[in-house]
N, C-alpha and C positions, 0 to 999 in steps of 0.2 A: 452710625459711629458708634452704636452699640453693641455690634455682631463683630469688628472690629476689634474688642477692647480687648485683655489677657489678666484674667487675679496672680497678681506674685503676690505671699505671704511673706511677709515680715515677721515673724510671731505670732500675734493673736494678732497684728492690723492687716488692714487686706486695702492693698493700692489697685487700680486700675489706671492703667497708662493702654495707649494709640499702640499698633501693630512697629511702627515705625520706632518708637523706641524698647520694643523688647529687649535690641543686642546692647541698648543702653547701659554701658560702666556706670553704674550705682557711685555716686563719689557720697563722700559725706557731705558733703554742702546739700548737693541733689534730697538725698533718705531723709536729712535734715525735714526734711518742709512737711514730711510723711509720718515720722516717725518722733518723737521727742529723745527717746538714748538708742540708735541702732548699734549698741556695743549690751543690749538686752536681748539682739538675736543672739538661737538656740545653736548649742556647740556640736551638737548632735546633725544638724538640720546646715550647712557651709553655705558660703553668697554664691559661691561658683554653681552648687544643684539648686536653691534658687533661682538665678542664671540661665543655667538649661533648658530651651525649651524644643530640644533637638527628638526628642521623642523615638533618640534609638534605645535597644537593649543593653544593661549595665557589663557585657564584655565590652560590647565595639568602645561604651562609655568608657574603660578600662583604657583599653585597648586608643584612646583620644588622648589619655591623660600620659603628663613626661617621665613620671614615674611607675611604667606601665607592670613590670613587672616587679614591684615593691608593691603595687594593688592588690593585697591578697582578697578574692571576693569570701561572702562570711558564710559559713559552711549553712546556709537552712536558706540560701540562696538555690533558682533551682532556673536556669534559661525557659520561658513559655514556650517553648520549640521543640523541648526536646524531658515533656512530663515524665515518658515510660522508662528514661536512663538514667532516672537522679543516684544510682549510684556508682552506672559509669561515665558520667558526667564530676560525681565526686573521688573519685579513683583516678582521675586524669591532671585536677586541681592540686592534688596529692605529687603526685608524680613531678608536680612542674616547680611546687611551694614548699614542696616537704613541710617537714615541724611546722611554718609559718599559720597553713592551713589549718588551722584548729580544729581536730575530730580524729577520731581513733578509730587510729589505722585496722582494728579488729574487726569495724563494724566494716569495711571495705572487701574480707577475703571472703568470694564464692562460697556461697549456697549447696546443700549434697546435692538440689535439683540442678546447679546451675553446673555442679561439674556431670555429675549422670547426663546433661545433656552436651554437655562437651565432648565425654566418653561414647557417648552413642551417633553423634559429631563426624567423630574419627573410625569407626566402623564402616562407614558408609564415602570417605571423603580422603582422610588420612590411609591408604592400604597402605599394602608388605612393599619391600623393595623388591620383593625377588615374583610377589603378585605381578606388579605393576611393570615389571619384563617380562615377565610372559604376556602380558597385554599387549605390549608391545611387538612380542616375538610375533603374536596372530596379525595383530594388523596390517606388520609388513609384510607375513605370507598373504596376507588375504590383496592387498593392493596387488603384490606378485602376480597373485590367479588374473587378478578381474587384466592387467595390464595384457599379459598373454591375450587369456580371451580377447582381448580387442583387438590382438593388433593378428592374429588368428580370423580373425570377423573381415579385418581390414583384408589380409589374404584372399580370402576367400568371395569377398563379394569383386576386387578385382580382375577375378575370370569372368566375370557374367558384367564387366565393366560394355563389352560388346555386345552384349545382347539390349543392354540400357542403351544403351547409344542410335540401337538401331529404331529398339521401341518408342522413344522417343523422338527422332524425327522421325518417325509416322505418323506419331501424333501429333507434331507440328504442322506440318504438310495439313493435317483431314483436318485441322482448326482454320489454316488456311484456306482451303478449302468449301469448306461453313459458314468464314467469313466469306468469300465472294459470290458462292451464292446467296448468300444472305440481299448480299446491296444488289446482286442484279436481282433478284427478286422485287424487292424495293423499286430499283428503275422502272421494271415491267408492267410496277404498281402504278406508279405516276406517269407512265405513260396512257393505260387506260385509263386513268381518272379525265387524263388533258381529254384524250379520245371521246371521252362521254361529255365531259363538258365546256370542253374548247377552252377552259381558259385552266391557269394553273390553281390548286385546291391541294389542302395542304389533307395527310389522310387519318389525323385523328378527328375531320370534323365531323360532323350528324350525319349532312348527306356523303359523304366520301366511304363511309359505313355501313349505311344503308346499301349505297347504291354495291359496295365489295359484299356485303353479303348478299347479297341478291346473284354478283355473276358470280360466286361459291355455289352457291345454287344450285342455280343452273349447271353452273361443269358437272357438280356432282349427276345434275339427274343427265348431263349425256357421256361419260364416261361411266355411268349402270348402262346409258342402254349401248354404247358402243360394245363393253360388256359380256350382253345380250349378243348381236351380233357375231361377235369372236366366238362364241360360246355355239355357235349354231352354225357357224361355219366349220367350226374344229368337227364336229358331230357328220356334217357330210361328207366331210371329209375321209372319215372313221367309215363311215357308212359306200361314199363311194369305192376305200381302198376293199373292205368288205367284199362286194358285189365282185370283184374284180379277180379276189383271190377264189372266190367259190365259182364264176363263171370259168379259170381256169384250170379246178379243177376236175369239172365235169367236161371238158373237153379231152385233156389225161384220158380218165373216165372207157370216155368213145371212140381213141384209136386203143388203149386196149383193146 
């Protein structure tokens, strides 16, 4: 219960009430239980402000009131979210409320540093009208030139379209042949495994990998042996042809 109590101040007395009663309108009869004379409440802190437990900022509180446009904020009040823009806030309030916002307008006039900053900003952002037109003209010329270059590139590429289509068809055909060869190689490998083991076995198993490695080494040896045999046969054929030519040359000499 202690955690749910809310402290309300009536003059110098302190009253603790439950949360469910925080929005209760304190009548004269209810307040008389806690203070002897409720008319002694300080005029600077009206009872509406005592009842308010919304924790809203002062700006929103004033908007909720019926006489929002007549409730002028105090000159020394600065919203907590605008600590750096005090002078800008005061200028806005003076523009909204006028003389009702009791502040000297001379204090709201921009300083020399602010004027110098604005002049420095104008040199970068507020460029002269002639310079702005010149930038627009150069931008339009650049866009037209880029468009012309793009059209020329399209025309140039259109002439190469037939060659590109032929190359594309060739690449597509080669990819299809490569895929077919890979599928055929996989099928032959599975058949070799089935013939060797006598049952269907996955290529990724250890036994299949060992068998395929041994088979690859054996095929490599066979290819080397076949290459040596083919080389010897070519050398014999070349030697036989050379001897034949020499024999024909000797016969021609004898006939002469």
